[in-house]
Wavefront OBJ file of the C-alpha trace (Angstrom):
o trace
v 53.832 64.587 -131.665
v 54.594 62.387 -134.663
v 51.732 60.159 -135.893
v 54.004 57.145 -136.407
v 54.701 57.073 -132.654
v 51.037 57.394 -131.691
v 50.121 55.063 -128.821
v 53.669 54.131 -127.813
v 54.831 53.813 -124.196
v 55.679 57.508 -124.063
v 52.032 58.359 -124.716
v 50.963 56.103 -121.841
v 53.290 57.994 -119.473
v 51.922 61.340 -120.702
v 48.348 60.136 -120.144
v 49.172 58.929 -116.618
v 50.728 62.249 -115.597
v 47.791 64.263 -116.889
v 45.329 61.994 -115.082
v 47.288 62.091 -111.812
v 47.546 65.900 -111.931
v 43.894 66.457 -112.819
v 43.095 67.382 -109.210
v 44.727 70.735 -109.956
v 42.153 71.495 -112.647
v 41.343 70.457 -116.216
v 44.067 70.068 -118.828
v 44.352 70.950 -122.511
v 46.984 69.779 -124.993
v 48.855 71.430 -127.828
v 50.248 68.457 -129.816
v 52.560 70.648 -131.940
v 52.152 68.529 -135.060
v 55.098 68.867 -137.448
v 53.440 67.066 -140.358
v 49.924 67.019 -141.704
v 47.581 64.947 -139.541
v 44.057 63.865 -140.421
v 41.149 64.738 -138.194
v 40.743 61.043 -137.412
v 44.285 60.770 -136.010
v 43.922 64.063 -134.107
v 40.689 62.899 -132.493
v 42.215 59.529 -131.606
v 45.190 61.227 -129.933
v 42.801 63.478 -127.996
v 40.886 60.436 -126.709
v 44.083 58.621 -125.743
v 45.685 61.542 -123.939
v 42.378 62.431 -122.293
v 42.275 66.159 -123.075
v 41.000 68.613 -125.657
v 43.504 69.533 -128.412
v 43.983 73.266 -128.809
v 45.102 72.938 -132.422
v 45.758 70.404 -135.156
v 47.713 72.849 -137.339
v 51.183 71.952 -138.559
v 54.172 73.892 -137.240
v 56.668 74.764 -139.988
v 59.924 76.706 -139.945
v 58.353 79.541 -141.955
v 55.254 79.998 -139.830
v 54.843 82.875 -137.360
v 55.477 81.053 -134.069
v 53.872 83.777 -131.948
v 50.664 83.479 -133.963
v 50.835 79.669 -134.034
v 51.066 79.475 -130.241
v 48.616 82.328 -129.591
v 45.968 79.695 -128.727
v 47.821 79.135 -125.437
v 46.828 82.537 -124.100
v 44.370 82.336 -121.235
v 44.550 78.552 -120.913
v 44.796 76.685 -117.614
v 46.904 73.553 -117.139
v 48.692 72.820 -120.393
v 50.469 69.822 -121.904
v 52.915 70.484 -124.763
v 54.088 67.599 -126.940
v 57.017 68.708 -129.149
v 58.851 66.092 -131.194
v 62.144 66.560 -129.350
v 61.549 68.707 -126.299
v 62.918 71.940 -124.817
v 65.808 74.012 -126.161
v 67.193 76.838 -124.048
v 68.828 78.272 -127.160
v 66.982 79.578 -130.197
v 67.265 77.298 -133.229
v 66.518 77.986 -136.884
v 65.203 76.005 -139.802
v 63.941 72.441 -139.498
v 65.333 72.055 -135.963
v 63.142 74.876 -134.668
v 59.864 73.021 -135.254
v 60.911 70.058 -133.136
v 61.275 72.037 -129.903
v 59.771 74.705 -127.729
v 62.217 77.377 -126.587
v 63.093 78.259 -123.015
v 62.058 81.899 -123.347
v 58.706 80.813 -124.787
v 58.055 78.573 -121.790
v 58.987 81.387 -119.402
v 56.523 83.715 -121.124
v 53.698 81.159 -121.200
v 54.272 80.117 -117.583
v 54.291 83.669 -116.251
v 51.220 84.585 -118.286
v 49.435 81.745 -116.469
v 51.134 82.036 -113.058
v 48.802 79.692 -111.168
v 48.637 76.918 -113.766
v 50.887 73.970 -114.575
v 52.738 73.389 -117.848
v 53.885 69.838 -118.647
v 56.307 69.326 -121.541
v 57.513 66.122 -123.196
v 61.296 66.570 -123.255
v 63.647 64.145 -125.001
v 66.206 66.833 -125.839
v 69.081 65.405 -123.790
v 72.298 64.599 -125.623
v 74.473 61.599 -124.915
v 77.518 63.865 -125.105
v 76.438 65.714 -121.940
v 75.726 64.051 -118.607
v 71.953 64.134 -118.193
v 72.053 65.338 -114.587
v 74.192 68.317 -115.587
v 71.826 69.197 -118.435
v 68.741 68.822 -116.232
v 70.231 71.066 -113.546
v 71.151 73.682 -116.147
v 67.594 73.617 -117.452
v 65.964 74.024 -114.037
v 68.399 76.804 -113.097
v 67.559 78.637 -116.318
v 63.871 78.703 -115.419
v 64.379 79.406 -111.712
v 66.520 82.443 -112.559
v 63.509 83.790 -114.462
v 60.894 83.173 -111.779
v 59.604 79.842 -113.089
v 59.828 76.747 -110.894
v 59.707 73.081 -111.726
v 61.057 69.559 -111.638
v 61.869 66.858 -114.163
v 60.496 63.328 -114.264
v 63.706 61.461 -115.035
v 62.932 58.295 -116.989
v 62.978 56.957 -120.548
v 59.994 59.279 -121.135
v 61.342 62.485 -119.630
v 58.794 65.155 -118.699
v 59.362 68.719 -117.493
v 56.796 70.359 -115.188
v 56.811 74.160 -114.799
v 54.809 76.912 -113.119
v 55.237 80.453 -111.895
v 53.753 79.247 -108.591
v 56.419 77.454 -106.551
v 53.914 76.098 -104.023
v 51.802 74.621 -106.826
v 54.863 72.816 -108.204
v 55.602 71.379 -104.763
v 52.003 70.185 -104.365
v 52.119 68.567 -107.817
v 55.275 66.688 -106.843
v 53.662 65.491 -103.626
v 50.653 64.258 -105.598
v 52.838 62.226 -107.965
v 54.620 60.627 -105.020
v 51.268 59.728 -103.429
v 50.369 58.044 -106.718
v 53.351 55.742 -106.222
v 56.219 57.386 -108.122
v 59.503 57.107 -106.200
v 60.727 60.489 -105.023
v 64.128 59.979 -106.642
v 62.455 59.992 -110.069
v 61.577 63.681 -109.612
v 64.754 65.628 -110.287
v 64.639 68.999 -108.577
v 68.339 69.873 -108.734
v 69.320 73.018 -106.869
v 67.281 75.394 -108.991
v 64.735 76.308 -106.320
v 67.260 77.097 -103.631
v 68.161 80.770 -103.008
v 71.343 81.833 -104.738
v 74.372 82.265 -102.497
v 75.411 85.893 -102.127
v 78.980 86.975 -101.649
v 79.635 88.241 -98.107
v 79.890 91.913 -97.427
v 83.476 93.007 -96.742
v 84.294 93.672 -93.103
v 86.340 96.751 -93.878
v 84.570 100.049 -94.463
v 84.718 101.031 -98.123
v 86.329 104.294 -99.133
v 86.509 106.267 -102.327
v 89.789 105.839 -104.118
v 91.270 105.666 -107.568
v 92.145 101.974 -107.233
v 89.772 99.104 -107.877
v 89.930 96.212 -105.423
v 90.193 92.562 -106.373
v 86.821 91.793 -104.758
v 84.785 91.238 -107.892
v 81.497 89.762 -109.031
v 82.306 88.469 -112.494
v 81.165 86.315 -115.327
v 77.669 87.603 -116.059
v 77.307 87.068 -119.780
v 74.704 88.023 -122.349
v 74.359 88.965 -125.996
v 75.913 92.201 -127.156
v 73.629 95.235 -127.546
v 71.602 95.811 -130.689
v 73.621 98.473 -132.482
v 70.646 99.413 -134.634
v 69.532 101.392 -131.589
v 71.808 104.316 -130.795
v 71.244 107.563 -128.949
v 71.146 110.294 -131.626
v 73.073 112.572 -129.267
v 76.079 110.212 -129.361
v 78.149 110.031 -132.509
v 80.439 107.139 -131.642
v 79.153 103.577 -131.884
v 80.856 102.254 -128.750
v 79.744 99.106 -126.976
v 78.713 101.156 -123.919
v 77.459 104.659 -124.510
v 75.577 105.857 -121.409
v 76.169 105.525 -117.678
v 72.509 104.520 -117.133
v 73.258 101.071 -118.536
v 75.177 100.296 -115.334
v 71.978 100.399 -113.283
v 70.225 98.446 -116.054
v 72.781 95.630 -115.636
v 72.075 95.669 -111.896
v 68.390 95.136 -112.657
v 69.375 92.014 -114.612
v 71.837 90.763 -111.972
v 71.379 92.343 -108.514
v 74.168 90.115 -107.200
v 76.668 92.185 -109.217
v 76.532 94.739 -106.404
v 78.232 92.147 -104.175
v 75.831 92.812 -101.322
v 75.172 90.775 -98.188
v 71.519 89.912 -98.929
v 69.300 89.500 -102.013
v 68.185 92.867 -103.431
v 64.710 93.675 -104.795
v 64.910 96.603 -107.188
v 61.922 98.947 -107.135
v 62.364 101.766 -109.640
v 64.855 103.961 -111.481
v 64.081 107.635 -110.903
v 64.653 109.764 -113.975
v 63.785 112.970 -112.141
v 63.262 113.990 -108.544
v 66.601 115.143 -107.100
v 64.946 116.792 -104.119
v 63.008 113.719 -102.954
v 64.075 110.787 -105.130
v 67.814 111.134 -105.788
v 69.885 108.531 -107.553
v 69.340 106.270 -110.552
v 68.132 103.116 -108.832
v 66.186 102.369 -105.643
v 65.858 98.966 -104.030
v 65.530 97.169 -100.717
v 67.212 93.970 -99.589
v 65.595 90.990 -97.880
v 66.854 92.185 -94.497
v 65.025 95.489 -94.889
v 67.933 97.784 -95.825
v 67.251 100.531 -98.344
v 69.689 100.850 -101.263
v 70.068 103.890 -103.540
v 72.485 103.904 -106.485
v 73.846 106.862 -108.439
v 75.481 106.003 -111.782
v 78.305 108.066 -113.286
v 80.462 107.558 -116.367
v 84.170 106.934 -115.908
v 85.338 109.266 -118.661
v 85.451 112.294 -116.365
v 86.277 112.853 -112.706
v 82.926 113.169 -110.982
v 80.995 113.618 -107.755
v 78.485 110.746 -107.448
v 77.506 111.612 -103.864
v 76.448 115.203 -104.493
v 72.690 114.564 -104.573
v 72.886 112.237 -101.565
v 74.750 114.865 -99.556
v 72.233 117.532 -100.575
v 69.412 115.306 -99.324
v 71.121 114.496 -96.017
v 71.878 118.159 -95.333
v 68.198 118.978 -95.789
v 67.190 116.021 -93.633
v 69.377 117.295 -90.792
v 67.721 120.735 -90.923
v 64.211 119.279 -91.157
v 63.690 120.626 -94.676
v 63.506 117.088 -96.063
v 61.123 114.465 -94.669
v 62.248 110.970 -95.783
v 59.678 108.990 -97.791
v 57.464 106.636 -95.812
v 56.482 103.099 -96.775
v 53.278 104.511 -98.280
v 55.289 107.107 -100.266
v 57.604 104.494 -101.763
v 54.730 102.220 -102.699
v 52.840 105.128 -104.218
v 55.807 105.793 -106.510
v 56.708 102.167 -107.243
v 53.327 100.576 -107.981
v 52.207 102.907 -110.839
v 55.661 102.595 -112.429
v 55.459 98.811 -112.174
v 52.067 98.838 -113.869
v 53.467 101.078 -116.615
v 56.392 98.686 -117.103
v 54.043 95.728 -117.497
v 51.951 97.676 -120.003
v 55.071 98.588 -121.980
v 56.136 94.951 -122.023
v 52.724 93.741 -123.160
v 52.512 96.329 -125.925
v 56.072 95.847 -127.176
v 56.956 92.206 -126.496
v 56.956 91.092 -130.130
v 58.802 94.214 -131.283
v 61.426 93.717 -128.574
v 61.865 90.125 -129.645
v 62.241 90.983 -133.339
v 64.020 94.331 -132.968
v 61.397 96.179 -134.997
v 60.241 98.658 -132.341
v 60.913 102.374 -132.160
v 62.305 104.233 -129.189
v 59.869 106.492 -127.406
v 58.889 107.897 -124.027
v 57.514 105.140 -121.792
v 57.823 105.398 -117.988
v 58.388 102.269 -115.935
v 60.574 100.775 -113.234
v 63.740 100.235 -115.311
v 65.833 103.153 -116.623
v 63.617 104.886 -119.177
v 65.387 108.183 -119.890
v 66.340 109.079 -123.483
v 63.185 107.384 -124.813
v 64.113 104.005 -123.329
v 67.175 103.710 -125.510
v 68.827 101.405 -122.938
v 65.933 98.915 -123.025
v 65.808 98.798 -126.819
v 69.563 98.626 -127.201
v 69.811 95.793 -124.647
v 66.447 94.294 -125.581
v 67.557 90.644 -125.398
v 68.871 91.059 -121.861
v 65.648 92.836 -120.931
v 63.532 89.961 -122.286
v 65.730 87.197 -120.887
v 66.186 88.444 -117.331
v 64.331 91.641 -116.394
v 60.933 91.023 -117.992
v 60.494 87.550 -116.445
v 61.438 89.004 -113.069
v 58.853 91.770 -113.017
v 56.205 89.488 -114.549
v 56.722 86.903 -111.826
v 53.964 86.824 -109.160
v 56.671 86.496 -106.508
v 58.337 89.799 -107.475
v 55.653 92.023 -105.958
v 55.389 89.819 -102.856
v 59.151 89.806 -102.251
v 59.367 93.581 -102.698
v 56.484 94.229 -100.314
v 57.943 91.882 -97.715
v 61.339 93.614 -97.874
v 59.731 97.060 -97.727
v 57.734 96.102 -94.650
v 60.943 94.957 -92.943
v 62.497 98.316 -93.804
v 59.497 100.167 -92.352
v 59.695 98.155 -89.109
v 63.288 99.301 -88.647
v 61.951 102.803 -88.109
v 65.109 104.341 -89.556
v 65.727 106.096 -92.870
v 69.476 105.264 -93.145
v 69.787 104.135 -96.782
v 72.935 102.574 -98.207
v 74.300 105.029 -100.752
v 76.164 103.543 -103.728
v 78.294 105.321 -106.306
v 78.313 103.230 -109.479
v 80.920 104.082 -112.106
v 80.021 102.707 -115.533
v 83.292 102.175 -117.394
v 83.259 103.861 -120.815
v 86.123 103.639 -123.331
v 88.207 101.706 -120.767
v 88.646 104.923 -118.762
v 89.422 104.228 -115.075
v 86.902 105.541 -112.519
v 87.963 108.813 -110.906
v 86.529 111.005 -108.177
v 86.844 114.740 -108.458
v 88.313 116.722 -105.592
v 84.812 117.959 -104.748
v 83.555 114.393 -104.922
v 86.099 113.261 -102.329
v 85.206 116.133 -100.005
v 81.491 115.425 -100.393
v 82.058 111.780 -99.556
v 83.843 112.788 -96.354
v 80.980 115.086 -95.379
v 78.373 112.467 -96.237
v 79.874 109.971 -93.768
v 79.528 112.616 -91.058
v 75.776 112.717 -91.666
v 75.168 108.998 -92.222
v 77.060 105.879 -91.051
v 80.338 105.356 -92.893
v 79.338 101.721 -93.425
v 76.409 102.975 -95.521
v 78.590 104.712 -98.116
v 79.878 102.487 -100.941
v 81.395 102.626 -104.397
v 81.458 100.181 -107.299
v 82.823 100.114 -110.835
v 80.921 98.144 -113.474
v 82.319 97.221 -116.874
v 81.235 95.473 -120.063
v 83.743 93.664 -122.249
v 83.382 91.842 -125.542
v 84.186 88.114 -125.214
v 83.091 87.013 -128.705
v 81.503 88.473 -131.799
v 78.055 88.045 -130.262
v 78.518 88.005 -126.476
v 79.687 90.318 -123.712
v 80.630 89.877 -120.065
v 79.696 92.194 -117.199
v 82.026 92.583 -114.188
v 81.465 94.698 -111.084
v 84.253 95.591 -108.642
v 84.305 97.100 -105.185
v 86.272 100.343 -104.924
v 88.326 100.666 -101.765
v 91.052 102.817 -100.317
l 1 2 3 4 5 6 7 8 9 10 11 12 13 14 15 16 17 18 19 20 21 22 23 24 25 26 27 28 29 30 31 32 33 34 35 36 37 38 39 40 41 42 43 44 45 46 47 48 49 50 51 52 53 54 55 56 57 58 59 60 61 62 63 64 65 66 67 68 69 70 71 72 73 74 75 76 77 78 79 80 81 82 83 84 85 86 87 88 89 90 91 92 93 94 95 96 97 98 99 100 101 102 103 104 105 106 107 108 109 110 111 112 113 114 115 116 117 118 119 120 121 122 123 124 125 126 127 128 129 130 131 132 133 134 135 136 137 138 139 140 141 142 143 144 145 146 147 148 149 150 151 152 153 154 155 156 157 158 159 160 161 162 163 164 165 166 167 168 169 170 171 172 173 174 175 176 177 178 179 180 181 182 183 184 185 186 187 188 189 190 191 192 193 194 195 196 197 198 199 200 201 202 203 204 205 206 207 208 209 210 211 212 213 214 215 216 217 218 219 220 221 222 223 224 225 226 227 228 229 230 231 232 233 234 235 236 237 238 239 240 241 242 243 244 245 246 247 248 249 250 251 252 253 254 255 256 257 258 259 260 261 262 263 264 265 266 267 268 269 270 271 272 273 274 275 276 277 278 279 280 281 282 283 284 285 286 287 288 289 290 291 292 293 294 295 296 297 298 299 300 301 302 303 304 305 306 307 308 309 310 311 312 313 314 315 316 317 318 319 320 321 322 323 324 325 326 327 328 329 330 331 332 333 334 335 336 337 338 339 340 341 342 343 344 345 346 347 348 349 350 351 352 353 354 355 356 357 358 359 360 361 362 363 364 365 366 367 368 369 370 371 372 373 374 375 376 377 378 379 380 381 382 383 384 385 386 387 388 389 390 391 392 393 394 395 396 397 398 399 400 401 402 403 404 405 406 407 408 409 410 411 412 413 414 415 416 417 418 419 420 421 422 423 424 425 426 427 428 429 430 431 432 433 434 435 436 437 438 439 440 441 442 443 444 445 446 447 448 449 450 451 452 453 454 455 456 457 458 459 460 461 462 463 464 465 466 467 468
């Protein structure tokens, strides 16, 4: 908020929205002053807007933003009044004080999952069609478990919450107050993402990689300050575990028929918890992934076959719904504790690797998380912090339990290292053939996942189906 614009028509719109939405609880305001403001002006703005001001401090480009915005913690409904609005990309210098960043809004929204956040947002450029920019913005938040809509007018406002139902109720309230529905831009952000259909043909292990591909998932390159001390080369991809980490960020890379809810990444437990990644889809099908590196011919189905042999003889009793929850829930709590304790260090890249169990791959002292820390913060952390994550997982697990059948889908996942093509050893091919005698052939799959550098700072992740 700039003092010279105090009391203009934009402020009247802000005041009206806060008053109309007051039935959802009291509101507080962070004005985000970018120049020194007297107590008289601050108090006058508070009276006009109709809420308490959380701070009258000035935001500068040299200030610690995390400390500056720490007053937001534990608040209820919140109005933010930046000079310009919302930037999905991090900015530096003088531009940074005029905006709030997308990742900041995700964090604040998920920390207050049942509260509303209203942001003054005049960040739209004339060089980009406003509808396109608004849709991009809503999709960004929806992908991270935060829902919302945009009041599209000369005084544009963005409303967000981790509670989708609360957002819908807020929209209904505004319409009852007389706003035309077409003023509330919802885009397509809150619709479920389309998933590529499952191939009709049964997948087989082979040395060729099919053209059926889920491509174009892009992110920043890994932080090369974090390397596994056991690995001498400084390659872009160093460990096969990163393949399952990428699946955590983008489950759709697996090219599966229904949305997948990942549960945990076993680091140990071959006898009862084989594989590197466990999940369940929204139709109640269990999915277990084993990651292997492509630099050597390998046998990714060995542990799965060992388990199925023991199941056939009665030596192995498949986990029940209670067993899976008993393993998943403590790991989820540990993941949330790790995130809370290390959020600032992950953001700045100042943390140290160390043992810390959780739901994502945490072997080798969590080297994967620290190395790919930006991807973790941008996509995985918002997911597991979202209130809907636990509900969606439990719903999918209950559907699996009602099926009354163990029958997981077993996936071999080859992580491409040094551009080496994925290869199955002779034993691996034989074990695959035996595995499909013990479990449906349609439940045995193989994928190859690869990371390529597309610029000095960004990479692209592609995942391909392996077929005969």
